[in-house]
N, CA, C and O of each residue as an XYZ file, in Angstrom:
464
protein
N       0.819     -1.209      0.000
C       0.000      0.000      0.000
C       0.864      1.275      0.000
O       0.552      2.246     -0.689
N       1.957      1.254      0.785
C       2.844      2.415      0.823
C       3.529      2.647     -0.511
O       3.851      3.781     -0.866
N       3.755      1.548     -1.259
C       4.365      1.701     -2.577
C       3.455      2.453     -3.530
O       3.933      3.070     -4.483
N       2.160      2.414     -3.293
C       1.200      3.127     -4.129
C       1.061      4.588     -3.687
O       0.927      5.482     -4.523
N       1.094      4.822     -2.383
C       0.868      6.166     -1.849
C       2.038      7.108     -2.159
O       1.822      8.275     -2.486
N       3.252      6.613     -2.060
C       4.426      7.473     -2.239
C       4.495      8.130     -3.614
O       4.699      9.342     -3.679
N       4.336      7.389     -4.730
C       4.383      8.070     -6.036
C       3.226      9.054     -6.240
O       3.404     10.110     -6.847
N       2.051      8.705     -5.733
C       0.905      9.617     -5.856
C       1.181     10.895     -5.065
O       0.903     11.998     -5.536
N       1.729     10.737     -3.862
C       2.047     11.906     -3.040
C       3.118     12.758     -3.700
O       3.034     13.986     -3.673
N       4.127     12.122     -4.295
C       5.182     12.886     -4.972
C       4.623     13.680     -6.142
O       5.002     14.832     -6.352
N       3.726     13.071     -6.900
C       3.091     13.800     -8.013
C       2.226     14.946     -7.477
O       2.236     16.050     -8.022
N       1.482     14.668     -6.407
C       0.648     15.713     -5.812
C       1.474     16.890     -5.321
O       1.100     18.048     -5.503
N       2.604     16.575     -4.695
C       3.503     17.629     -4.208
C       4.045     18.446     -5.376
O       4.069     19.676     -5.325
N       4.476     17.760     -6.421
C       5.016     18.472     -7.591
C       3.957     19.381     -8.206
O       4.245     20.520     -8.572
N       2.749     18.880     -8.316
C       1.658     19.682     -8.894
C       1.357     20.893     -8.019
O       1.179     21.998     -8.532
N       1.299     20.697     -6.701
C       1.012     21.819     -5.800
C       2.136     22.857     -5.820
O       1.872     24.057     -5.741
N       3.380     22.404     -5.926
C       4.487     23.362     -6.008
C       4.421     24.163     -7.302
O       4.660     25.370     -7.299
N       4.102     23.501     -8.399
C       3.971     24.204     -9.678
C       2.817     25.199     -9.620
O       2.935     26.317    -10.122
N       1.709     24.803     -9.012
C       0.563     25.711     -8.868
C       0.980     26.935     -8.048
O       0.665     28.066     -8.418
N       1.686     26.710     -6.936
C       2.147     27.827     -6.104
C       3.060     28.772     -6.861
O       2.941     29.992     -6.747
N       3.972     28.201     -7.638
C       4.892     29.025     -8.430
C       4.137     29.808     -9.498
O       4.394     30.994     -9.701
N       3.194     29.137    -10.187
C       2.413     29.822    -11.217
C       1.529     30.919    -10.626
O       1.332     31.962    -11.249
N       1.005     30.687     -9.441
C       0.178     31.723     -8.806
C       1.022     32.960     -8.522
O       0.621     34.078     -8.845
N       2.183     32.757     -7.921
C       3.047     33.901     -7.607
C       3.486     34.609     -8.890
O       3.409     35.834     -8.982
N       3.944     33.842     -9.875
C       4.396     34.442    -11.132
C       3.234     35.100    -11.882
O       3.390     36.183    -12.446
N       2.083     34.450    -11.887
C       0.924     35.000    -12.583
C       0.442     36.302    -11.968
O       0.168     37.272    -12.676
N       0.339     36.318    -10.634
C      -0.074     37.549     -9.971
C       0.958     38.652    -10.167
O       0.601     39.822    -10.305
N       2.238     38.284    -10.180
C       3.280     39.293    -10.392
C       3.154     39.902    -11.787
O       3.213     41.122    -11.942
N       2.983     39.054    -12.798
C       2.808     39.567    -14.168
C       1.558     40.418    -14.282
O       1.586     41.498    -14.873
N       0.466     39.936    -13.719
C      -0.779     40.692    -13.778
C      -0.623     42.037    -13.067
O      -1.024     43.077    -13.588
N      -0.033     41.999    -11.868
C       0.091     43.229    -11.085
C       1.017     44.232    -11.758
O       0.763     45.436    -11.707
N       2.074     43.759    -12.381
C       3.050     44.676    -12.964
C       2.710     45.113    -14.384
O       3.125     46.189    -14.814
N       1.964     44.294    -15.115
C       1.677     44.622    -16.513
C       0.259     45.143    -16.734
O       0.066     46.189    -17.354
N      -0.722     44.417    -16.231
C      -2.104     44.734    -16.578
C      -2.781     45.698    -15.610
O      -3.550     46.559    -16.038
N      -2.514     45.570    -14.339
C      -3.154     46.443    -13.354
C      -2.867     47.919    -13.622
O      -3.802     48.719    -13.586
N      -1.633     48.317    -13.886
C      -1.402     49.738    -14.192
C      -2.152     50.211    -15.443
O      -2.628     51.345    -15.490
N      -2.255     49.340    -16.455
C      -2.989     49.730    -17.666
C      -4.461     49.966    -17.375
O      -5.042     50.937    -17.861
N      -5.072     49.082    -16.582
C      -6.481     49.259    -16.229
C      -6.685     50.532    -15.415
O      -7.656     51.259    -15.625
N      -5.778     50.794    -14.497
C      -5.930     51.982    -13.661
C      -5.670     53.264    -14.449
O      -6.302     54.289    -14.193
N      -4.742     53.211    -15.406
C      -4.498     54.391    -16.242
C      -5.720     54.710    -17.109
O      -6.040     55.877    -17.333
N      -6.394     53.672    -17.590
C      -7.605     53.891    -18.393
C      -8.721     54.509    -17.567
O      -9.580     55.211    -18.100
N      -8.709     54.249    -16.263
C      -9.745     54.791    -15.384
C      -9.317     56.114    -14.749
O     -10.010     56.632    -13.873
N      -8.199     56.655    -15.176
C      -7.662     57.908    -14.635
C      -7.436     57.850    -13.123
O      -7.724     58.808    -12.407
N      -6.921     56.723    -12.651
C      -6.613     56.573    -11.229
C      -5.102     56.427    -11.058
O      -4.625     55.450    -10.480
N      -4.369     57.389    -11.556
C      -2.914     57.329    -11.569
C      -2.351     57.265    -10.142
O      -1.370     56.564     -9.895
N      -2.966     57.991     -9.210
C      -2.428     58.045     -7.854
C      -2.564     56.729     -7.105
O      -1.865     56.523     -6.113
N      -3.425     55.845     -7.539
C      -3.621     54.589     -6.807
C      -2.919     53.397     -7.456
O      -3.089     52.261     -7.013
N      -2.136     53.649     -8.497
C      -1.465     52.546     -9.196
C      -0.518     51.805     -8.258
O      -0.583     50.580     -8.164
N       0.349     52.516     -7.572
C       1.321     51.874     -6.697
C       0.639     51.027     -5.628
O       1.028     49.883     -5.392
N      -0.372     51.587     -4.988
C      -1.078     50.860     -3.926
C      -1.769     49.613     -4.467
O      -1.695     48.548     -3.854
N      -2.435     49.736     -5.601
C      -3.144     48.597     -6.176
C      -2.178     47.498     -6.639
O      -2.432     46.314     -6.418
N      -1.086     47.886     -7.272
C      -0.094     46.903     -7.720
C       0.499     46.188     -6.516
O       0.659     44.967     -6.532
N       0.819     46.932     -5.490
C       1.387     46.349     -4.268
C       0.407     45.394     -3.611
O       0.798     44.306     -3.188
N      -0.851     45.777     -3.517
C      -1.881     44.922     -2.913
C      -2.051     43.636     -3.719
O      -2.085     42.547     -3.146
N      -2.157     43.752     -5.021
C      -2.360     42.590     -5.883
C      -1.171     41.631     -5.810
O      -1.344     40.417     -5.710
N       0.034     42.192     -5.861
C       1.242     41.375     -5.787
C       1.357     40.682     -4.431
O       1.698     39.501     -4.367
N       1.080     41.395     -3.367
C       1.132     40.816     -2.028
C       0.140     39.687     -1.845
O       0.465     38.660     -1.251
N      -1.070     39.872     -2.354
C      -2.095     38.809     -2.248
C      -1.676     37.577     -3.044
O      -1.911     36.449     -2.610
N      -1.063     37.782     -4.193
C      -0.583     36.648     -4.980
C       0.519     35.881     -4.277
O       0.551     34.651     -4.313
N       1.415     36.601     -3.642
C       2.489     35.946     -2.899
C       1.913     35.153     -1.733
O       2.334     34.023     -1.485
N       0.957     35.730     -1.018
C       0.333     35.018      0.095
C      -0.341     33.730     -0.362
O      -0.176     32.684      0.265
N      -1.093     33.805     -1.444
C      -1.775     32.619     -1.949
C      -0.785     31.558     -2.420
O      -0.954     30.372     -2.138
N       0.245     31.991     -3.137
C       1.273     31.051     -3.589
C       2.003     30.394     -2.427
O       2.312     29.204     -2.484
N       2.284     31.159     -1.367
C       2.937     30.594     -0.190
C       2.086     29.513      0.468
O       2.617     28.523      0.969
N       0.779     29.699      0.469
C      -0.108     28.683      1.051
C       0.019     27.363      0.302
O       0.059     26.302      0.924
N       0.083     27.416     -1.007
C       0.243     26.189     -1.792
C       1.611     25.554     -1.543
O       1.719     24.331     -1.455
N       2.646     26.370     -1.432
C       3.980     25.831     -1.198
C       4.102     25.193      0.183
O       4.765     24.166      0.333
N       3.470     25.788      1.191
C       3.468     25.193      2.534
C       2.708     23.870      2.520
O       3.148     22.891      3.121
N       1.573     23.843      1.837
C       0.800     22.595      1.747
C       1.616     21.503      1.064
O       1.578     20.349      1.489
N       2.344     21.849      0.025
C       3.178     20.870     -0.670
C       4.283     20.347      0.251
O       4.580     19.152      0.251
N       4.887     21.236      1.031
C       5.928     20.799      1.972
C       5.364     19.852      3.023
O       6.008     18.864      3.376
N       4.184     20.140      3.519
C       3.561     19.280      4.529
C       3.263     17.905      3.945
O       3.568     16.886      4.564
N       2.676     17.876      2.775
C       2.361     16.584      2.139
C       3.641     15.801      1.872
O       3.691     14.595      2.112
N       4.663     16.470      1.382
C       5.928     15.784      1.090
C       6.521     15.169      2.355
O       6.970     14.023      2.345
N       6.520     15.931      3.429
C       7.112     15.433      4.665
C       6.312     14.275      5.245
O       6.891     13.276      5.672
N       5.000     14.395      5.265
C       4.170     13.377      5.900
C       4.051     12.124      5.039
O       4.120     11.014      5.567
N       3.879     12.269      3.755
C       3.588     11.116      2.904
C       4.812     10.511      2.229
O       4.801      9.327      1.890
N       5.863     11.295      2.029
C       6.998     10.790      1.261
C       8.193     10.478      2.155
O       8.691      9.353      2.147
N       8.655     11.449      2.918
C       9.865     11.283      3.721
C       9.592     11.641      5.174
O       9.844     12.774      5.584
N       9.093     10.718      5.945
C       8.779     10.995      7.349
C       9.947     10.544      8.228
O      10.009      9.395      8.667
N      10.873     11.479      8.473
C      11.982     11.245      9.389
C      12.060     12.447     10.328
O      11.445     13.483     10.076
N      12.817     12.300     11.407
C      12.960     13.418     12.330
C      13.631     14.609     11.656
O      13.301     15.759     11.946
N      14.560     14.335     10.770
C      15.249     15.413     10.057
C      14.280     16.187      9.159
O      14.279     17.418      9.168
N      13.457     15.476      8.384
C      12.525     16.170      7.493
C      11.432     16.892      8.273
O      10.966     17.950      7.849
N      11.017     16.331      9.410
C      10.024     17.025     10.242
C      10.620     18.307     10.811
O       9.934     19.327     10.885
N      11.884     18.269     11.214
C      12.552     19.474     11.702
C      12.696     20.526     10.630
O      12.458     21.709     10.873
N      13.088     20.097      9.439
C      13.195     21.024      8.314
C      11.830     21.607      7.976
O      11.709     22.802      7.706
N      10.800     20.759      7.991
C       9.440     21.240      7.723
C       9.028     22.283      8.752
O       8.437     23.306      8.403
N       9.334     22.029     10.007
C       8.970     22.986     11.053
C       9.626     24.342     10.807
O       8.987     25.382     10.965
N      10.893     24.330     10.424
C      11.600     25.585     10.159
C      11.021     26.290      8.932
O      10.818     27.504      8.947
N      10.757     25.527      7.874
C      10.207     26.108      6.647
C       8.815     26.698      6.906
O       8.516     27.808      6.467
N       7.974     25.951      7.617
C       6.624     26.444      7.916
C       6.702     27.677      8.810
O       5.931     28.620      8.634
N       7.621     27.678      9.760
C       7.793     28.839     10.633
C       8.197     30.077      9.832
O       7.646     31.159     10.032
N       9.155     29.913      8.932
C       9.602     31.040      8.109
C       8.479     31.520      7.197
O       8.249     32.724      7.079
N       7.780     30.592      6.550
C       6.710     30.996      5.627
C       5.527     31.590      6.373
O       4.869     32.495      5.859
N       5.242     31.098      7.581
C       4.173     31.688      8.387
C       4.547     33.107      8.788
O       3.708     34.007      8.742
N       5.794     33.313      9.178
C       6.269     34.656      9.506
C       6.134     35.587      8.297
O       5.693     36.729      8.427
N       6.521     35.083      7.121
C       6.374     35.879      5.899
C       4.917     36.220      5.630
O       4.598     37.349      5.258
N       4.029     35.244      5.818
C       2.605     35.478      5.588
C       2.065     36.539      6.539
O       1.333     37.436      6.120
N       2.424     36.440      7.819
C       1.950     37.433      8.780
C       2.490     38.821      8.467
O       1.748     39.802      8.522
N       3.773     38.914      8.139
C       4.329     40.232      7.847
C       3.751     40.817      6.562
O       3.530     42.025      6.476
N       3.504     39.973      5.566
C       2.857     40.467      4.346
C       1.438     40.943      4.634
O       1.006     41.970      4.112
N       0.719     40.199      5.461
C      -0.644     40.601      5.820
C      -0.645     41.936      6.541
O      -1.491     42.786      6.265
N       0.281     42.131      7.454
C       0.378     43.404      8.169
C       0.741     44.525      7.201
O       0.186     45.620      7.285
N       1.667     44.260      6.284
C       2.054     45.263      5.288
C       0.876     45.663      4.407
O       0.688     46.841      4.103
N       0.091     44.678      4.003
C      -0.992     44.959      3.057
C      -2.211     45.583      3.719
O      -2.832     46.484      3.156
N      -2.556     45.108      4.914
C      -3.795     45.583      5.534
C      -3.563     46.611      6.631
O      -4.488     47.332      7.006
N      -2.338     46.689      7.152
C      -2.061     47.648      8.217
C      -2.533     47.185      9.580
O      -2.581     47.987     10.512
N      -2.881     45.923      9.725
C      -3.339     45.374     11.003
C      -3.008     43.885     11.053
O      -2.764     43.256     10.024
N      -3.003     43.338     12.260
C      -2.768     41.906     12.419
C      -3.988     41.130     11.940
O      -5.102     41.649     12.010
N      -3.817     39.923     11.462
C      -4.956     39.160     10.916
C      -6.091     38.933     11.922
O      -7.247     38.800     11.519
N      -5.786     38.889     13.207
C      -6.819     38.626     14.197
C      -7.502     39.905     14.701
O      -8.455     39.829     15.476
N      -7.026     41.066     14.271
C      -7.661     42.313     14.662
C      -8.899     42.569     13.818
O      -8.954     42.192     12.647
N      -9.892     43.213     14.423
C     -11.121     43.533     13.703
C     -10.862     44.607     12.667
O     -10.018     45.484     12.851
N     -11.606     44.521     11.571
C     -11.522     45.565     10.543
C     -12.218     46.822     11.052
O     -13.257     46.757     11.708
N     -11.630     47.950     10.737
C     -12.227     49.219     11.175
C     -13.003     49.873     10.085
O     -13.569     50.947     10.289
């Protein structure tokens, strides 16, 4: 049974990592190329920087979620050792810190604070 689960998990991890990379790259291209054009057509020149930054930040956050999920699946289903669990803990800690700091940068408040 484990011989069947491992290749499926490896494919799932690869697919999730590619999805995460495409999300980050796609949002970056959209934010840097198309968002300014749409805002220029609407005569909202002063909000271009803020909108591009918001769009790019949201794309990075979403892509990071997929990459963290792929790391968790890889560690649990493919290589479950104390070393890989430790590495996973460090990677998840770093990516969680990045997610929180990006959220604070984008919204100006902690995720658990009420919206004003």
